[in-house]
DRENDO-1510 file (C-alpha; in Angstrom, 1 decimal, always signed):
<recs>
REC; n; res; u; v; w
REC; 1; MET; +76.0; -42.5; +109.9 .
REC; 2; SER; +73.9; -44.0; +107.2 .
REC; 3; ASP; +73.3; -47.8; +107.4 .
REC; 4; LYS; +72.6; -48.0; +103.7 .
REC; 5; ASN; +75.2; -50.1; +101.8 .
REC; 6; ARG; +75.4; -50.9; +98.1 .
REC; 7; GLY; +77.9; -53.0; +96.3 .
REC; 8; VAL; +79.0; -54.3; +92.9 .
REC; 9; ILE; +77.7; -57.8; +92.5 .
REC; 10; TYR; +78.9; -60.5; +90.1 .
REC; 11; LEU; +75.7; -62.0; +88.5 .
REC; 12; GLU; +76.9; -64.1; +85.6 .
REC; 13; PRO; +79.7; -64.0; +83.0 .
REC; 14; GLY; +79.8; -60.5; +81.5 .
REC; 15; LYS; +77.3; -59.0; +84.0 .
REC; 16; VAL; +77.7; -57.1; +87.2 .
REC; 17; GLU; +75.1; -54.9; +88.9 .
REC; 18; VAL; +75.0; -52.5; +91.8 .
REC; 19; GLN; +72.6; -53.7; +94.5 .
REC; 20; ASP; +71.7; -53.1; +98.1 .
REC; 21; ILE; +73.8; -55.3; +100.4 .
REC; 22; GLY; +74.0; -55.8; +104.2 .
REC; 23; PHE; +75.8; -53.2; +106.3 .
REC; 24; PRO; +79.0; -54.7; +107.6 .
REC; 25; GLU; +79.1; -56.1; +111.2 .
REC; 26; LEU; +81.9; -57.4; +113.3 .
REC; 27; GLU; +81.0; -60.9; +112.3 .
REC; 28; LEU; +81.3; -62.7; +109.0 .
REC; 29; LYS; +77.8; -63.7; +107.8 .
REC; 30; ASP; +76.8; -66.5; +105.4 .
REC; 31; GLY; +76.6; -65.5; +101.7 .
REC; 32; PRO; +77.9; -66.3; +98.2 .
REC; 33; GLY; +81.4; -67.8; +98.4 .
REC; 34; VAL; +81.7; -67.7; +102.2 .
REC; 35; HIS; +83.4; -70.8; +103.4 .
REC; 36; PRO; +81.2; -72.7; +105.9 .
REC; 37; ASP; +83.9; -72.6; +108.5 .
REC; 38; ASN; +84.0; -68.8; +108.3 .
REC; 39; VAL; +80.3; -68.4; +108.8 .
REC; 40; GLY; +79.6; -66.7; +112.1 .
REC; 41; ARG; +83.3; -65.8; +112.6 .
REC; 42; LYS; +83.6; -63.1; +115.2 .
REC; 43; THR; +85.9; -60.1; +114.5 .
REC; 44; PRO; +86.3; -58.1; +117.7 .
REC; 45; HIS; +89.7; -57.2; +116.2 .
REC; 46; GLY; +88.0; -55.7; +113.1 .
REC; 47; ALA; +87.0; -52.2; +111.9 .
REC; 48; ILE; +84.3; -50.9; +109.6 .
REC; 49; LEU; +85.4; -48.4; +107.0 .
REC; 50; LYS; +83.5; -45.9; +105.0 .
REC; 51; ILE; +85.1; -46.4; +101.6 .
REC; 52; VAL; +86.8; -43.4; +100.0 .
REC; 53; SER; +88.1; -45.2; +96.9 .
REC; 54; THR; +87.9; -48.7; +95.6 .
REC; 55; ASN; +89.3; -49.8; +92.3 .
REC; 56; ILE; +88.4; -52.2; +89.5 .
REC; 57; CYS; +91.2; -54.8; +89.1 .
REC; 58; GLY; +92.2; -57.1; +86.3 .
REC; 59; SER; +91.8; -59.9; +88.8 .
REC; 60; ASP; +88.1; -58.9; +89.2 .
REC; 61; GLN; +87.8; -59.0; +85.4 .
REC; 62; HIS; +88.9; -62.6; +85.3 .
REC; 63; MET; +85.9; -63.5; +87.5 .
REC; 64; VAL; +83.5; -61.3; +85.5 .
REC; 65; ARG; +84.5; -62.9; +82.3 .
REC; 66; GLY; +83.5; -66.2; +83.8 .
REC; 67; ARG; +87.1; -67.5; +83.9 .
REC; 68; THR; +86.9; -68.7; +87.5 .
REC; 69; THR; +84.5; -70.6; +89.7 .
REC; 70; ALA; +83.2; -67.4; +91.4 .
REC; 71; PRO; +79.6; -67.8; +92.6 .
REC; 72; ALA; +76.8; -65.6; +91.5 .
REC; 73; GLY; +76.0; -62.9; +94.1 .
REC; 74; LEU; +79.7; -62.4; +95.1 .
REC; 75; VAL; +80.3; -58.8; +96.2 .
REC; 76; LEU; +83.4; -57.7; +94.3 .
REC; 77; GLY; +86.4; -55.5; +95.2 .
REC; 78; HIS; +89.7; -56.0; +96.9 .
REC; 79; GLU; +91.4; -52.6; +96.3 .
REC; 80; ILE; +90.2; -50.5; +99.2 .
REC; 81; THR; +91.0; -47.2; +100.8 .
REC; 82; GLY; +88.7; -45.8; +103.5 .
REC; 83; GLU; +87.9; -43.9; +106.7 .
REC; 84; VAL; +87.4; -45.9; +109.9 .
REC; 85; ILE; +83.9; -45.3; +111.4 .
REC; 86; GLU; +83.8; -48.1; +113.9 .
REC; 87; VAL; +86.3; -50.3; +115.7 .
REC; 88; GLY; +85.8; -53.6; +117.6 .
REC; 89; PRO; +86.6; -54.0; +121.3 .
REC; 90; GLY; +89.9; -55.8; +120.4 .
REC; 91; VAL; +91.3; -52.9; +118.3 .
REC; 92; GLU; +94.0; -51.0; +120.2 .
REC; 93; PHE; +95.7; -48.6; +117.9 .
REC; 94; ILE; +93.5; -47.8; +115.0 .
REC; 95; ARG; +90.9; -45.0; +115.8 .
REC; 96; GLU; +87.7; -43.8; +114.3 .
REC; 97; GLY; +88.5; -41.1; +111.7 .
REC; 98; ASP; +91.7; -42.7; +110.6 .
REC; 99; LEU; +92.2; -42.7; +106.8 .
REC; 100; CYS; +93.8; -46.0; +105.8 .
REC; 101; SER; +94.9; -48.2; +102.9 .
REC; 102; VAL; +93.7; -51.8; +103.1 .
REC; 103; PRO; +96.0; -54.4; +101.7 .
REC; 104; PHE; +94.1; -56.8; +99.5 .
REC; 105; ASN; +95.6; -59.7; +101.3 .
REC; 106; ILE; +93.7; -60.4; +104.5 .
REC; 107; ALA; +96.2; -61.5; +107.1 .
REC; 108; CYS; +95.9; -62.4; +110.8 .
REC; 109; GLY; +99.4; -61.2; +111.8 .
REC; 110; ARG; +99.7; -64.2; +114.1 .
REC; 111; CYS; +100.5; -67.3; +112.0 .
REC; 112; ARG; +104.0; -68.5; +110.9 .
REC; 113; ASN; +103.7; -67.0; +107.4 .
REC; 114; CYS; +102.4; -63.6; +108.6 .
REC; 115; LYS; +105.3; -63.4; +111.2 .
REC; 116; HIS; +107.7; -64.1; +108.4 .
REC; 117; GLY; +106.2; -61.3; +106.2 .
REC; 118; ASP; +104.4; -63.7; +103.8 .
REC; 119; THR; +101.0; -62.0; +104.3 .
REC; 120; GLY; +99.8; -63.2; +100.9 .
REC; 121; VAL; +99.6; -66.7; +102.3 .
REC; 122; CYS; +98.1; -66.2; +105.8 .
REC; 123; GLU; +97.2; -69.6; +107.3 .
REC; 124; ASN; +94.2; -68.4; +109.4 .
REC; 125; THR; +91.9; -66.3; +107.2 .
REC; 126; ASN; +90.9; -68.8; +104.6 .
REC; 127; PRO; +89.9; -72.3; +105.7 .
REC; 128; ASP; +90.4; -73.7; +102.1 .
REC; 129; ARG; +94.1; -72.9; +101.7 .
REC; 130; PRO; +96.7; -70.2; +102.7 .
REC; 131; GLY; +95.9; -66.8; +101.3 .
REC; 132; SER; +92.8; -64.6; +101.5 .
REC; 133; ALA; +91.3; -61.5; +99.9 .
REC; 134; TYR; +88.2; -59.4; +99.9 .
REC; 135; GLY; +85.5; -60.2; +97.3 .
REC; 136; TYR; +87.4; -62.9; +95.6 .
REC; 137; VAL; +86.7; -66.5; +94.6 .
REC; 138; ASP; +88.1; -69.2; +96.9 .
REC; 139; MET; +89.5; -66.7; +99.3 .
REC; 140; GLY; +87.3; -67.4; +102.4 .
REC; 141; GLY; +84.3; -65.3; +101.5 .
REC; 142; TRP; +85.2; -62.0; +103.0 .
REC; 143; VAL; +82.8; -59.4; +101.5 .
REC; 144; GLY; +84.3; -57.2; +98.8 .
REC; 145; GLY; +84.9; -53.5; +99.0 .
REC; 146; GLN; +83.3; -52.1; +95.8 .
REC; 147; ALA; +80.7; -50.7; +98.1 .
REC; 148; ASN; +79.9; -47.9; +100.5 .
REC; 149; TYR; +81.2; -49.7; +103.6 .
REC; 150; VAL; +83.4; -52.8; +104.3 .
REC; 151; LEU; +84.6; -54.8; +107.3 .
REC; 152; VAL; +88.4; -55.2; +107.7 .
REC; 153; PRO; +89.4; -57.9; +110.2 .
REC; 154; TYR; +92.6; -57.7; +112.3 .
REC; 155; ALA; +92.5; -53.9; +111.8 .
REC; 156; ASP; +95.6; -53.1; +113.9 .
REC; 157; TRP; +97.6; -55.4; +111.7 .
REC; 158; ASN; +96.1; -54.9; +108.3 .
REC; 159; LEU; +95.4; -51.1; +108.1 .
REC; 160; LEU; +98.0; -48.7; +106.9 .
REC; 161; LYS; +97.1; -45.3; +108.4 .
REC; 162; PHE; +98.0; -42.3; +106.4 .
REC; 163; PRO; +99.9; -39.8; +108.7 .
REC; 164; ASP; +98.0; -36.7; +107.5 .
REC; 165; LYS; +94.4; -37.0; +106.3 .
REC; 166; ASP; +94.3; -33.7; +104.4 .
REC; 167; GLN; +97.6; -34.5; +102.6 .
REC; 168; ALA; +96.3; -38.0; +101.8 .
REC; 169; LEU; +93.1; -36.8; +100.3 .
REC; 170; GLU; +95.1; -34.5; +98.0 .
REC; 171; LYS; +97.0; -37.5; +96.7 .
REC; 172; ILE; +94.2; -40.0; +97.0 .
REC; 173; LEU; +94.4; -41.2; +93.3 .
REC; 174; ASP; +98.0; -42.2; +94.0 .
REC; 175; LEU; +97.4; -43.6; +97.4 .
REC; 176; THR; +94.5; -45.7; +96.3 .
REC; 177; MET; +97.0; -47.8; +94.3 .
REC; 178; LEU; +98.7; -49.0; +97.5 .
REC; 179; SER; +96.0; -51.6; +98.2 .
REC; 180; ASP; +97.2; -53.8; +95.3 .
REC; 181; ILE; +98.6; -52.8; +92.0 .
REC; 182; PHE; +101.5; -50.6; +93.0 .
REC; 183; PRO; +102.9; -53.1; +95.6 .
REC; 184; THR; +102.1; -55.9; +93.2 .
REC; 185; GLY; +104.0; -54.3; +90.3 .
REC; 186; TYR; +106.8; -53.4; +92.6 .
REC; 187; HIS; +107.0; -57.0; +94.0 .
REC; 188; GLY; +107.2; -58.3; +90.5 .
REC; 189; CYS; +110.2; -56.1; +89.8 .
REC; 190; VAL; +111.9; -56.8; +93.2 .
REC; 191; THR; +111.6; -60.5; +92.7 .
REC; 192; ALA; +112.9; -60.2; +89.2 .
REC; 193; GLY; +116.0; -58.6; +90.6 .
REC; 194; VAL; +115.5; -55.1; +89.1 .
REC; 195; THR; +118.1; -52.7; +90.4 .
REC; 196; THR; +120.3; -49.8; +89.2 .
REC; 197; GLY; +121.1; -50.3; +85.5 .
REC; 198; SER; +118.9; -53.3; +84.9 .
REC; 199; THR; +117.2; -53.9; +81.5 .
REC; 200; VAL; +113.7; -55.1; +82.1 .
REC; 201; TYR; +111.0; -56.7; +80.0 .
REC; 202; ILE; +107.4; -56.4; +81.4 .
REC; 203; ALA; +104.8; -58.5; +79.7 .
REC; 204; GLY; +101.4; -56.7; +79.7 .
REC; 205; ALA; +100.5; -53.0; +79.7 .
REC; 206; GLY; +97.4; -53.2; +81.8 .
REC; 207; PRO; +97.4; -51.4; +85.1 .
REC; 208; VAL; +99.6; -53.9; +86.9 .
REC; 209; GLY; +102.1; -53.9; +84.0 .
REC; 210; LEU; +102.2; -50.1; +84.0 .
REC; 211; ALA; +102.6; -50.1; +87.8 .
REC; 212; ALA; +105.5; -52.6; +87.4 .
REC; 213; ALA; +107.0; -50.3; +84.7 .
REC; 214; HIS; +106.9; -47.3; +87.0 .
REC; 215; SER; +108.3; -49.4; +89.8 .
REC; 216; ALA; +111.2; -50.6; +87.7 .
REC; 217; GLN; +112.0; -46.9; +87.0 .
REC; 218; LEU; +111.9; -46.2; +90.8 .
REC; 219; LEU; +114.3; -49.1; +91.3 .
REC; 220; GLY; +116.8; -47.6; +88.9 .
REC; 221; ALA; +116.3; -49.7; +85.7 .
REC; 222; ALA; +118.3; -48.4; +82.8 .
REC; 223; VAL; +115.7; -49.5; +80.2 .
REC; 224; VAL; +112.1; -50.6; +80.8 .
REC; 225; VAL; +110.5; -52.4; +77.8 .
REC; 226; VAL; +106.7; -53.1; +78.0 .
REC; 227; GLY; +104.9; -55.6; +75.7 .
REC; 228; ASP; +101.2; -55.6; +74.8 .
REC; 229; ALA; +98.9; -56.0; +71.8 .
REC; 230; ILE; +96.8; -52.9; +72.4 .
REC; 231; PRO; +98.1; -49.6; +70.9 .
REC; 232; GLU; +96.4; -47.4; +73.5 .
REC; 233; ARG; +98.1; -49.2; +76.3 .
REC; 234; LEU; +101.5; -49.1; +74.6 .
REC; 235; ASP; +101.0; -45.3; +74.1 .
REC; 236; GLN; +100.4; -45.1; +77.9 .
REC; 237; ALA; +103.6; -46.9; +78.6 .
REC; 238; ARG; +105.6; -44.6; +76.4 .
REC; 239; SER; +104.0; -41.6; +78.0 .
REC; 240; PHE; +106.3; -42.0; +81.1 .
REC; 241; GLY; +109.4; -43.1; +79.3 .
REC; 242; CYS; +109.1; -46.8; +78.6 .
REC; 243; GLU; +110.1; -48.6; +75.4 .
REC; 244; THR; +107.5; -50.8; +73.9 .
REC; 245; VAL; +107.0; -54.1; +72.1 .
REC; 246; ASP; +103.9; -54.8; +70.0 .
REC; 247; ILE; +103.3; -58.5; +70.4 .
REC; 248; THR; +101.0; -58.6; +67.4 .
REC; 249; LYS; +104.1; -58.1; +65.2 .
REC; 250; GLY; +105.8; -61.3; +66.5 .
REC; 251; GLU; +108.0; -62.6; +69.2 .
REC; 252; PRO; +109.3; -60.1; +71.8 .
REC; 253; ARG; +112.9; -61.4; +71.4 .
REC; 254; ASP; +113.3; -59.9; +68.0 .
REC; 255; GLN; +111.9; -56.5; +68.9 .
REC; 256; ILE; +114.0; -56.4; +72.1 .
REC; 257; GLU; +117.1; -57.0; +70.1 .
REC; 258; GLN; +116.2; -54.0; +67.9 .
REC; 259; LEU; +115.8; -51.9; +71.0 .
REC; 260; LEU; +118.8; -53.1; +73.1 .
REC; 261; GLY; +121.2; -54.6; +70.6 .
REC; 262; VAL; +120.9; -57.9; +72.3 .
REC; 263; PRO; +117.8; -60.2; +72.4 .
REC; 264; GLU; +117.8; -60.6; +76.2 .
REC; 265; VAL; +117.1; -58.6; +79.3 .
REC; 266; ASP; +118.3; -58.9; +82.9 .
REC; 267; CYS; +114.9; -59.2; +84.4 .
REC; 268; GLY; +111.4; -60.4; +83.2 .
REC; 269; VAL; +108.1; -59.6; +84.8 .
REC; 270; ASP; +104.8; -61.4; +83.9 .
REC; 271; CYS; +101.8; -59.0; +84.4 .
REC; 272; VAL; +99.4; -60.9; +82.1 .
REC; 273; GLY; +98.6; -64.2; +83.8 .
REC; 274; PHE; +96.5; -67.1; +82.6 .
REC; 275; GLU; +94.4; -65.4; +79.9 .
REC; 276; ALA; +97.5; -64.8; +77.8 .
REC; 277; ARG; +97.4; -64.9; +74.0 .
REC; 278; GLY; +100.0; -66.0; +71.5 .
REC; 279; HIS; +102.3; -63.6; +69.7 .
REC; 280; GLY; +101.5; -62.4; +66.2 .
REC; 281; ALA; +98.5; -61.0; +64.4 .
REC; 282; ASP; +95.2; -62.7; +65.3 .
REC; 283; ALA; +96.9; -65.0; +67.8 .
REC; 284; ALA; +94.7; -67.3; +69.8 .
REC; 285; GLU; +94.7; -67.7; +73.6 .
REC; 286; ALA; +97.7; -69.7; +74.7 .
REC; 287; PRO; +98.1; -69.4; +78.5 .
REC; 288; ALA; +101.7; -70.5; +78.7 .
REC; 289; THR; +102.9; -67.9; +76.1 .
REC; 290; VAL; +104.1; -65.2; +78.4 .
REC; 291; LEU; +106.0; -67.5; +80.8 .
REC; 292; ASN; +107.7; -69.3; +77.9 .
REC; 293; ALA; +108.6; -66.0; +76.2 .
REC; 294; LEU; +110.0; -64.6; +79.5 .
REC; 295; MET; +112.2; -67.6; +79.9 .
REC; 296; ASP; +113.4; -67.1; +76.3 .
REC; 297; VAL; +114.3; -63.4; +76.7 .
REC; 298; THR; +115.6; -63.4; +80.3 .
REC; 299; ARG; +119.4; -63.8; +80.4 .
REC; 300; ALA; +121.0; -66.9; +81.9 .
REC; 301; ALA; +121.1; -66.6; +85.7 .
REC; 302; GLY; +118.4; -63.9; +85.6 .
REC; 303; ALA; +115.1; -63.9; +87.4 .
REC; 304; MET; +111.4; -63.7; +86.6 .
REC; 305; GLY; +108.8; -62.0; +88.8 .
REC; 306; ILE; +105.3; -63.5; +88.2 .
REC; 307; PRO; +102.6; -61.3; +89.8 .
REC; 308; GLY; +100.2; -62.2; +86.9 .
REC; 309; LEU; +97.4; -64.3; +88.1 .
REC; 310; TYR; +97.3; -68.1; +87.6 .
REC; 311; VAL; +94.4; -70.2; +88.8 .
REC; 312; THR; +93.8; -73.9; +89.8 .
REC; 313; ALA; +90.5; -73.9; +87.8 .
REC; 314; ASP; +89.7; -72.1; +84.6 .
REC; 315; PRO; +86.3; -73.3; +83.2 .
REC; 316; GLY; +86.7; -71.0; +80.2 .
REC; 317; ALA; +90.0; -72.3; +79.0 .
REC; 318; ALA; +90.3; -73.7; +75.5 .
REC; 319; GLU; +92.5; -76.6; +76.5 .
REC; 320; GLU; +91.4; -79.3; +78.9 .
REC; 321; ALA; +94.7; -79.2; +80.9 .
REC; 322; ALA; +94.5; -75.4; +81.3 .
REC; 323; GLN; +91.0; -75.8; +82.7 .
REC; 324; GLN; +92.7; -77.5; +85.6 .
REC; 325; GLY; +95.5; -74.9; +85.8 .
REC; 326; SER; +98.1; -77.0; +84.0 .
REC; 327; LEU; +100.2; -75.2; +81.4 .
REC; 328; SER; +102.6; -76.4; +78.7 .
REC; 329; LEU; +105.7; -74.7; +80.2 .
REC; 330; SER; +109.2; -75.0; +78.6 .
REC; 331; LEU; +110.6; -75.7; +82.1 .
REC; 332; GLY; +113.7; -77.2; +80.5 .
REC; 333; THR; +114.6; -73.7; +79.1 .
REC; 334; GLY; +114.3; -72.2; +82.6 .
REC; 335; TRP; +116.4; -75.0; +84.1 .
REC; 336; ALA; +119.1; -74.8; +81.4 .
REC; 337; LYS; +119.4; -71.0; +81.9 .
REC; 338; SER; +119.4; -71.3; +85.8 .
REC; 339; LEU; +116.5; -68.9; +86.0 .
REC; 340; SER; +114.8; -68.0; +89.3 .
REC; 341; PHE; +111.0; -67.7; +89.5 .
REC; 342; THR; +108.8; -66.0; +92.1 .
REC; 343; THR; +105.0; -66.5; +91.9 .
REC; 344; GLY; +101.9; -65.8; +94.0 .
REC; 345; GLN; +100.1; -63.0; +95.7 .
REC; 346; CYS; +102.1; -59.9; +96.5 .
REC; 347; PRO; +102.6; -59.6; +100.2 .
REC; 348; VAL; +101.4; -56.0; +100.2 .
REC; 349; MET; +102.6; -55.1; +103.7 .
REC; 350; ARG; +106.2; -55.7; +102.7 .
REC; 351; TYR; +106.1; -52.7; +100.4 .
REC; 352; HIS; +103.1; -50.4; +101.0 .
REC; 353; ARG; +104.6; -48.1; +103.7 .
REC; 354; GLY; +107.7; -47.4; +101.7 .
REC; 355; LEU; +105.6; -46.8; +98.6 .
REC; 356; MET; +103.3; -44.5; +100.6 .
REC; 357; MET; +106.3; -42.4; +101.6 .
REC; 358; ALA; +107.4; -42.2; +97.9 .
REC; 359; ILE; +104.0; -40.9; +97.0 .
REC; 360; LEU; +103.7; -38.4; +99.8 .
REC; 361; HIS; +107.1; -37.0; +99.1 .
REC; 362; ASP; +106.5; -36.8; +95.3 .
REC; 363; ARG; +108.9; -39.6; +94.3 .
REC; 364; ALA; +106.2; -41.6; +92.7 .
REC; 365; GLN; +103.4; -40.6; +90.3 .
REC; 366; ILE; +101.6; -43.9; +90.0 .
REC; 367; ALA; +98.1; -42.5; +89.3 .
REC; 368; LYS; +99.5; -40.7; +86.2 .
REC; 369; ALA; +101.4; -43.9; +85.1 .
REC; 370; VAL; +98.2; -46.0; +85.2 .
REC; 371; ASN; +95.9; -43.2; +84.0 .
REC; 372; ALA; +93.6; -43.3; +87.1 .
REC; 373; THR; +90.0; -42.4; +86.1 .
REC; 374; VAL; +87.4; -41.7; +88.7 .
REC; 375; ILE; +83.8; -43.0; +88.3 .
REC; 376; THR; +80.8; -43.4; +90.6 .
REC; 377; LEU; +79.7; -46.6; +92.1 .
REC; 378; ASP; +76.7; -46.7; +89.8 .
REC; 379; GLU; +79.0; -46.4; +86.8 .
REC; 380; ALA; +80.9; -49.6; +87.8 .
REC; 381; PRO; +79.1; -51.9; +85.3 .
REC; 382; ARG; +80.2; -49.5; +82.5 .
REC; 383; GLY; +83.7; -49.3; +83.9 .
REC; 384; TYR; +83.9; -53.1; +83.8 .
REC; 385; LYS; +82.9; -53.1; +80.1 .
REC; 386; ASP; +85.3; -50.4; +79.2 .
REC; 387; PHE; +88.1; -52.0; +81.1 .
REC; 388; ASP; +87.4; -55.3; +79.3 .
REC; 389; SER; +87.7; -53.6; +75.9 .
REC; 390; GLY; +91.3; -52.8; +76.7 .
REC; 391; VAL; +91.2; -49.1; +77.4 .
REC; 392; ALA; +94.4; -47.7; +79.0 .
REC; 393; ARG; +92.7; -46.6; +82.2 .
REC; 394; LYS; +92.6; -47.7; +85.9 .
REC; 395; PHE; +89.1; -47.2; +87.1 .
REC; 396; VAL; +88.7; -45.8; +90.6 .
REC; 397; LEU; +85.3; -45.9; +92.2 .
REC; 398; ASP; +84.1; -43.0; +94.4 .
REC; 399; PRO; +81.2; -44.7; +96.2 .
REC; 400; ASN; +80.6; -42.0; +98.8 .
REC; 401; GLY; +81.4; -38.9; +96.7 .
REC; 402; VAL; +84.5; -38.1; +98.8 .
REC; 403; ILE; +86.9; -37.7; +95.9 .
REC; 404; ALA; +84.3; -35.6; +94.0 .
REC; 405; ALA; +83.9; -33.4; +97.1 .
</recs>
């Protein structure tokens, strides 16, 4: 086993670089973004993984754009799939050689929220507030997985072992989506009430939006409408049977009425988040746009799933209130229509085993839906730039050459 480890490092807004980083140990070391109370935290319950695939996420892109308080030097990456190469003395069921998906939520499995299935807001892994993740700002400082190797704490609880390694490697581009975007898109649809015969509007045709669209189809939606401003992404949504709305041409409501005969849908899903732009040609950033539009187009007594990311501090926001995470919501519209809202991190464990089975038995083709594109670890900086330009691709890093082999 090589002890050389390299990772994708956030340096400053618009710049990431692949650098040598420390090899993971069964202890959380001090470093950029590590909460002081987590420094020196022992993880006898942890495992070290050789990473097979790790993806660039839109949430990473928020940090790289400088739209969060992420510190320079942070090792990025929370979408991880890998092979176990070492286990701590407290690990009972996971074994060396197991190929596993790693939920992006880091959860202890012991607290009240974890026991209730709310693993996105674990109370014990982030001293700042409930909820933790790898390589992400204000999430406790756990080292990210856009690297060769990574530490996963509470391995028996967190790791989803694939039942057959050879079969898993054949479907690795689908299975790599289980760490985040497939469960996240699915969660958005489930919480929006998508079921057999539903009409669904999904705001955003990035990877999470496309994953939500494919999830809505799996859940039996009659019509899935996806809105975005980028033609290539709308083309990708149409490639697997979605209807589309070009938001540069105006409000979604009018275009939805042209498609469905009525200006409303049963279910709305926000896959854009806090960097939303207004509708119409050359629209400026307006962070509440998507939420207000979804309230407008979701029928009375309907529901909205909001997996799109919203933050408590956005230093790059144009409005002072938005810099503090405050948005100009038309909450009266939501109240008057008796709408239900679900926000927050997806509790990946609630869905990933079922979605794994759907992949392994050819019921889901998520890699095709999101246009999975494999690149090397050294190509990560270019991948970030391409992703930021709006290409209709989900970049999958192959840090150890396993996918290529």
